C-alpha positions as CSV (number, residue, x, y, z in Angstrom):
1,M,0.1,-0.1,0.4
2,I,1.1,3.4,-0.6
3,G,0.3,6.2,0.9
4,V,0.8,10.3,1.7
5,L,1.8,11.8,4.8
6,A,1.4,15.7,5.2
7,G,1.0,18.1,8.5
8,V,3.4,20.1,10.3
9,D,6.2,19.4,13.0
10,N,7.4,21.8,15.6
11,S,11.2,21.7,16.0
12,S,14.1,22.6,18.8
13,L,17.6,21.5,19.2
14,S,18.5,20.5,22.5
15,G,22.0,20.2,23.6
16,G,25.4,22.1,25.3
17,G,25.8,23.7,22.1
18,T,22.5,25.4,22.1
19,Y,22.2,28.7,24.2
20,G,18.4,29.6,25.0
21,S,16.9,27.1,21.9
22,T,13.5,28.3,20.7
23,N,11.2,26.4,18.4
24,R,10.6,26.5,14.8
25,T,7.4,25.6,13.2
26,G,7.2,24.0,9.5
27,F,6.3,21.3,7.2
28,M,6.8,17.5,7.2
29,G,5.6,15.6,4.1
30,G,5.5,12.6,2.1
31,I,5.3,9.4,1.1
32,F,5.1,6.3,2.2
33,L,5.1,2.2,1.2
34,G,3.3,0.3,3.9
35,I,4.6,-3.8,3.9
36,Q,1.9,-6.3,5.3
37,V,3.8,-8.1,7.5
38,S,0.8,-9.6,9.7
39,E,-2.5,-8.9,10.3
40,S,-0.9,-6.4,13.3
41,W,2.2,-5.4,12.1
42,I,3.2,-3.2,9.1
43,L,6.5,-2.6,7.6
44,E,6.8,1.4,6.2
45,P,9.7,3.0,4.6
46,E,9.3,6.7,3.7
47,A,10.6,9.6,2.0
48,L,9.4,12.5,3.7
49,Y,10.7,16.4,3.6
50,A,11.1,17.3,7.4
51,M,11.9,21.6,8.6
52,K,13.5,21.4,11.6
53,G,16.3,23.5,13.4
54,A,15.7,26.0,16.0
55,G,15.9,29.6,17.2
56,W,18.1,30.8,19.9
57,E,18.6,33.8,22.1
58,N,22.6,34.6,23.7
59,G,22.0,37.6,25.5
60,P,20.4,40.5,23.1
61,L,21.5,38.4,20.1
62,H,18.0,36.6,18.4
63,G,18.8,34.0,15.6
64,M,17.0,31.0,13.9
65,L,18.6,28.2,12.3
66,A,16.7,26.4,9.5
67,L,17.8,23.1,8.7
68,D,15.5,20.8,6.4
69,Y,15.6,17.7,5.3
70,L,15.1,14.8,2.7
71,E,14.3,11.9,6.0
72,I,14.3,8.0,5.3
73,P,12.3,7.0,8.4
74,V,12.0,3.3,8.3
75,V,9.2,2.3,11.1
76,A,7.0,-0.8,12.0
77,R,3.4,-0.1,12.5
78,Y,1.7,-2.1,15.4
79,R,-2.3,-2.1,15.4
80,L,-3.7,-2.9,18.6
81,N,-6.6,-5.3,16.8
82,A,-8.2,-6.0,13.4
83,G,-11.3,-3.9,14.8
84,S,-9.0,-0.7,16.0
85,G,-8.2,2.2,14.1
86,I,-5.2,2.2,16.9
87,Y,-1.9,2.0,15.9
88,F,1.4,2.3,17.5
89,L,4.6,3.1,15.4
90,A,8.7,3.1,15.8
91,G,11.9,2.7,14.0
92,P,14.9,4.4,12.6
93,T,15.6,7.5,10.1
94,L,18.0,9.2,8.1
95,G,18.2,12.9,7.5
96,F,20.2,13.9,4.6
97,N,20.5,17.6,5.1
98,V,19.0,19.6,2.1
99,A,19.0,23.4,2.8
100,C,20.3,25.8,5.6
101,Q,19.3,29.0,6.6
102,E,21.0,31.2,9.4
103,S,19.8,34.4,10.4
104,Y,20.0,36.9,13.4
105,D,18.7,40.1,14.6
106,T,20.5,42.6,17.0
107,Y,17.9,44.5,17.3
108,N,18.3,45.2,21.5
109,A,22.0,44.8,21.2
110,P,24.9,47.2,21.6
111,P,26.9,48.1,18.3
112,L,29.7,45.2,18.4
113,P,33.1,46.8,19.9
114,G,35.7,47.1,17.2
115,A,34.0,45.9,14.4
116,T,34.7,46.6,11.2
117,S,31.9,46.2,9.0
118,T,29.2,49.1,8.8
119,K,26.2,46.6,9.8
120,A,27.9,44.9,12.5
121,A,29.5,49.0,14.1
122,V,25.5,49.4,14.5
123,S,22.5,47.9,16.6
124,G,19.4,46.5,14.9
125,Y,20.4,45.5,11.5
126,D,19.2,41.9,10.2
127,V,21.8,39.5,8.7
128,S,20.4,36.2,6.4
129,Q,22.4,34.1,4.8
130,A,23.1,30.3,3.8
131,C,25.2,27.9,6.4
132,S,28.1,27.4,3.9
133,D,28.7,31.4,4.5
134,G,27.9,31.8,7.9
135,A,29.7,30.4,11.2
136,F,27.2,26.8,11.2
137,R,27.7,24.0,8.7
138,P,24.6,20.5,8.4
139,K,25.6,17.7,8.9
140,N,23.1,14.5,8.0
141,T,21.6,12.8,11.1
142,I,20.6,9.2,12.4
143,G,17.7,9.4,15.1
144,G,14.4,7.3,15.9
145,V,10.9,8.0,15.8
146,V,7.9,6.9,17.8
147,G,4.5,7.8,17.6
148,A,0.6,6.9,17.4
149,G,-2.2,7.5,15.7
150,F,-5.9,6.5,14.6
151,K,-6.4,5.2,11.0
152,R,-9.8,4.6,9.5
153,G,-10.6,3.5,5.8
154,V,-7.6,5.4,3.7
155,V,-8.1,8.1,6.8
156,G,-5.9,8.7,9.2
157,F,-4.2,11.2,12.2
158,E,-0.7,10.5,14.5
159,A,1.4,12.3,16.6
160,R,5.0,12.0,16.4
161,F,8.1,12.7,18.8
162,E,11.7,12.3,16.4
163,L,15.4,12.4,18.1
164,D,18.0,12.6,16.5
165,F,21.1,10.5,18.2
166,S,23.8,12.5,16.2
167,N,24.5,15.7,16.2
168,A,22.8,18.5,13.8
169,V,25.9,21.2,13.3
170,G,28.7,21.9,13.2
171,T,31.0,24.5,13.0
172,A,32.8,26.3,9.6
173,D,35.9,25.5,11.3
174,G,34.9,21.4,11.5
175,A,34.4,21.5,15.6
176,D,30.6,19.2,16.6
177,V,28.2,21.3,17.4
178,N,26.1,20.1,21.0
179,A,23.1,20.3,19.0
180,K,20.1,17.6,17.9
181,N,16.9,18.2,17.1
182,R,13.8,17.2,19.1
183,V,10.5,17.1,16.4
184,L,7.1,16.8,17.4
185,A,4.9,16.0,13.9
186,A,1.3,16.1,13.6
187,L,0.4,13.9,10.5
188,V,-2.7,13.2,8.4
189,R,-2.6,10.1,6.8
190,I,-4.1,9.2,3.6
191,G,-3.4,5.9,1.8
192,T,-4.5,2.1,1.2
């Protein structure tokens, strides 16, 4: 059985390198292939586009690190019984970073001392750039997902929690940043 998943996700970054991490809300969606293993078990490889990352605060500086992934979860779905629409799912995920954007503002910050650029010498500027031009470098991730849902006929609804086991970003000089994506998603499922 082939189907579509689509919905909204709310992500943050956890770990010691995340300052005051705030949430980023984005889209999650893609396709799945359900392989019936038994009456109650379905193995489900998926291909999803997931918008992750987080906002952050460090004193008067505020920013956003937008990390977008092509994600390949392989979940096992367990249906409670044949007459029930309730199911649970769990499995590993592999995320390939496809886009990274970092932005920040200093509207509440004092001018940066010793700044050589005009923008950095004044308070209250915005910067938005691809991560390849900034301080962070995105990484591919390995993680896990757990969730629960309800399905009747071809339509279902589910909630998922994803946690990366590997760091999501590094620095321009190659060092790891202790920052892992955490995602809560609400999805609609359509498929046979």
